[in-house]
C-alpha positions in Angstrom: 0.0 0.0 0.0 1.3 3.4 -0.9 0.7 5.9 1.9 1.0 9.7 1.4 1.9 10.8 4.9 1.3 14.5 5.6 3.0 16.0 8.6 5.8 13.5 8.5 8.1 15.6 10.6 5.9 15.7 13.7 5.8 13.3 16.7 3.1 11.1 15.1 4.6 11.4 11.6 7.9 10.1 12.8 6.3 7.3 14.8 4.2 6.3 11.7 7.3 6.0 9.5 8.8 3.6 12.1 5.7 1.5 12.2 4.6 1.4 8.5 7.7 -0.3 7.3 5.7 -3.0 5.4 4.2 -0.3 3.2 5.5 2.3 0.8 5.4 5.6 2.7 5.8 9.0 0.9 6.6 11.4 3.8 5.9 15.1 3.3 6.4 17.8 5.9 5.2 21.4 5.8 8.2 22.5 3.8 7.4 20.1 1.0 3.6 20.4 1.1 1.4 23.2 2.4 -2.0 21.6 2.6 -3.7 25.0 2.9 -2.9 25.4 -0.8 -5.4 23.4 -2.9 -3.3 23.3 -6.0 -0.3 22.0 -4.1 -2.5 19.2 -2.7 -3.8 18.3 -6.2 -0.2 18.2 -7.5 1.0 16.0 -4.7 -1.9 13.4 -5.1 -1.5 13.4 -8.9 2.3 12.9 -8.6 2.4 10.1 -6.0 -0.9 8.2 -6.8 -1.4 7.1 -3.2 -3.7 4.3 -2.0 -4.5 6.4 1.1 -3.6 9.8 2.4 -2.8 10.0 6.1 -3.0 13.5 7.6 -0.9 13.9 10.7 -0.3 17.6 10.2 -1.9 20.2 12.4 -1.6 23.7 13.9 -1.0 22.5 17.5 -0.2 25.8 19.3 -3.3 25.7 21.5 -2.7 29.1 23.1 -1.4 30.7 19.9 -4.6 29.8 18.2 -6.5 32.3 20.4 -4.4 35.2 19.1 -4.1 33.9 15.5 -7.3 32.0 14.7 -6.6 32.6 10.9 -3.5 30.4 11.2 -5.4 27.8 13.3 -8.2 27.4 10.8 -5.8 27.3 7.8 -3.9 24.4 9.3 -6.7 22.6 11.1 -9.8 23.2 8.8 -8.8 24.5 5.4 -5.9 22.0 5.0 -8.0 18.9 5.8 -10.8 20.3 3.6 -8.4 20.5 0.7 -7.1 17.0 1.3 -10.7 15.7 1.4 -11.7 17.5 -1.8 -8.7 16.1 -3.7 -8.8 12.5 -2.3 -12.6 12.3 -3.0 -12.0 13.4 -6.6 -9.4 10.6 -7.0 -11.5 8.1 -5.0 -8.7 7.7 -2.4 -9.4 7.2 1.3 -8.2 9.7 3.8 -7.3 9.2 7.5 -7.3 12.4 9.5 -6.1 12.8 13.0 -8.1 15.0 15.4 -8.1 15.7 19.2 -9.9 15.4 22.5 -10.2 19.2 22.6 -13.3 19.0 20.4 -15.1 18.2 23.7 -15.9 20.7 26.4 -14.7 18.6 29.3 -17.9 18.7 31.3 -18.5 14.9 31.1 -18.4 12.7 34.2 -17.4 9.6 32.1 -15.0 9.0 29.3 -16.0 10.5 25.9 -16.9 8.0 23.1 -17.3 8.5 19.4 -21.0 9.3 19.6 -20.8 12.0 22.1 -21.5 15.5 20.8 -18.5 17.7 20.4 -18.5 21.2 22.0 -15.1 22.8 21.8 -14.2 25.7 24.2 -11.1 27.0 22.4 -10.2 28.3 18.9 -7.9 25.3 18.6 -10.7 22.8 19.4 -13.1 24.6 17.1 -10.7 24.6 14.2 -10.0 20.9 14.7 -13.7 20.2 14.8 -14.2 22.2 11.6 -11.5 20.0 9.9 -13.3 16.8 11.0 -16.6 18.1 9.6 -15.0 19.0 6.3 -13.5 15.6 5.9 -16.8 13.8 6.8 -18.8 16.0 4.4 -16.4 15.8 1.4 -15.0 12.3 1.3 -17.2 9.3 2.4 -14.1 7.1 2.5 -12.7 8.6 5.6 -11.2 7.6 8.9 -11.2 10.3 11.6 -9.0 9.4 14.6 -9.2 11.5 17.8 -6.4 11.2 20.2 -5.2 13.0 23.3 -2.1 14.2 25.2 0.3 12.9 22.6 4.0 12.5 23.4 7.1 10.9 22.0 10.8 10.9 22.5 11.1 13.3 19.6 9.6 16.8 19.5 8.2 19.0 22.2 5.7 17.5 24.7 4.6 17.5 28.3 6.5 14.5 29.6 9.8 15.8 28.1 9.2 19.2 29.7 8.6 17.6 33.1 11.8 15.6 32.7 13.7 18.8 31.9 12.2 20.5 35.0 13.3 17.7 37.3 16.5 19.6 38.2 14.3 22.0 40.3 13.7 21.4 44.0 10.0 21.2 43.4 7.7 21.0 40.3 4.2 22.3 40.5 1.7 20.4 38.2 -2.0 20.8 37.5 -4.0 18.1 39.3 -7.6 19.0 38.2 -7.4 18.3 34.5 -7.8 14.7 33.3 -7.1 13.1 30.0 -5.7 10.0 28.2 -1.9 10.2 27.7 -1.0 8.6 24.4 2.5 7.3 23.4 2.9 8.1 19.7 4.2 4.7 18.7 1.2 3.0 20.2 -1.1 5.4 18.3 0.9 4.7 15.1 0.4 1.0 15.5 -3.4 1.4 16.0 -3.6 3.6 12.9 -1.8 0.9 10.9 -4.3 -1.7 12.0 -7.2 0.6 11.1 -5.8 1.3 7.6 -6.1 -2.4 6.9 -9.8 -2.3 7.2 -12.6 -0.6 5.2 -14.3 0.4 8.4 -14.6 4.1 7.7 -15.8 6.4 10.4 -14.7 8.2 13.6 -12.5 6.5 16.2 -11.0 7.3 19.6 -7.4 6.0 19.9 -5.7 7.1 23.1 -3.8 5.5 25.9 -6.3 3.3 27.8 -7.6 4.8 31.0 -7.1 8.3 32.2 -5.1 10.4 34.7 -4.2 14.0 35.6 -1.1 15.9 34.6 0.0 15.6 38.2 -0.3 11.8 38.4 1.3 11.6 35.0 4.3 13.5 36.2 4.6 11.5 39.4 4.5 8.3 37.5 7.1 9.4 35.0 9.4 10.4 37.8 9.0 7.0 39.4 9.8 5.3 36.1 12.9 7.5 35.7 14.0 7.2 39.3 13.7 10.9 39.8 13.3 12.1 43.4 12.1 15.7 42.7 9.1 16.7 44.7 5.8 17.1 42.7 3.2 19.5 44.2 -0.4 19.4 43.0 -1.9 22.8 42.0 -5.2 23.9 40.4 -5.4 24.9 36.7 -6.5 28.3 37.9 -3.0 28.8 39.3 -1.7 28.6 35.7 -4.0 30.9 33.7 -3.6 30.3 29.9 -5.1 32.1 26.9 -7.0 29.0 25.7 -9.4 27.1 27.9 -8.6 23.4 28.3 -11.2 20.7 28.9 -11.4 19.8 32.6 -12.0 16.2 31.7 -11.3 14.7 28.3 -10.6 11.0 28.9 -11.4 9.1 25.7 -12.9 5.6 25.2 -14.2 3.7 22.2 -17.5 2.1 21.2 -16.4 1.5 17.6 -16.1 -1.8 15.8 -13.4 -2.9 15.0 -12.5 -2.3 18.6 -8.8 -1.3 18.4 -7.5 -0.6 21.9 -4.2 1.0 22.8 -2.2 -0.2 25.8 -2.8 1.4 29.2 -1.4 4.9 29.5 1.0 3.7 32.2 2.4 1.1 29.8 3.0 3.8 27.2 4.8 6.0 29.7 7.0 3.1 30.9 8.1 2.5 27.3 8.7 6.2 26.9 10.8 6.3 30.0 12.9 3.3 28.9 13.5 4.9 25.5 14.7 8.1 27.2 17.1 6.2 29.4 18.7 4.6 26.3 19.5 8.0 24.7 
């Protein structure tokens, strides 16, 4: 299978290239393809003749989206719309990666695929707009929502917490909950999904849920770090964009593709860091 991989330079893009070794992957980063340009997308699909287009690109600056919504919508809505238009014209399936931030975080239980999105930030709204464009324009679509993504490459929360461990104490938010997702685990699940014709919306995230505080404490335990971790409220760290208070994800979809528990992903991540 020839896969046109958009966003190849990101955390997920790099993990996908490691996992999809049995397939022919054409990796394109933003420097080689700006998906907000419709003609550029047309030229890429016509040049490479993919069997599927996998969009792992996004405008991921959650706070920056509040001050620059134009950039957020170009990356997260217009880009996926262009990919959907072109793939539909060529009868090519598309897999588009989205986020838990399409939900408002008021649920008392994990969100499944049939829950109604209600984003509370520009970032979440732009990602939802991208989902809606893909659904409307290409019936042969997979939409994969994930959460709290991290990897040994790129910038992410666990790597930041590791860098802060030299401090005497680290203060971490304890009243926001989600599903930490190790990028290689997500990449493996995406590979499994691509082998099906089960188009639709899926939640792929580390199984279970936790807070940023417990995530940090668990990471430090895995790494043998003794730094004190103090729980604080999200209100103590005001940010331009509102985050969901609770965005743990679960799945009701068939085929039921489950990622390992978030603790297992974090343990693998810690072992990989220690080998560097």
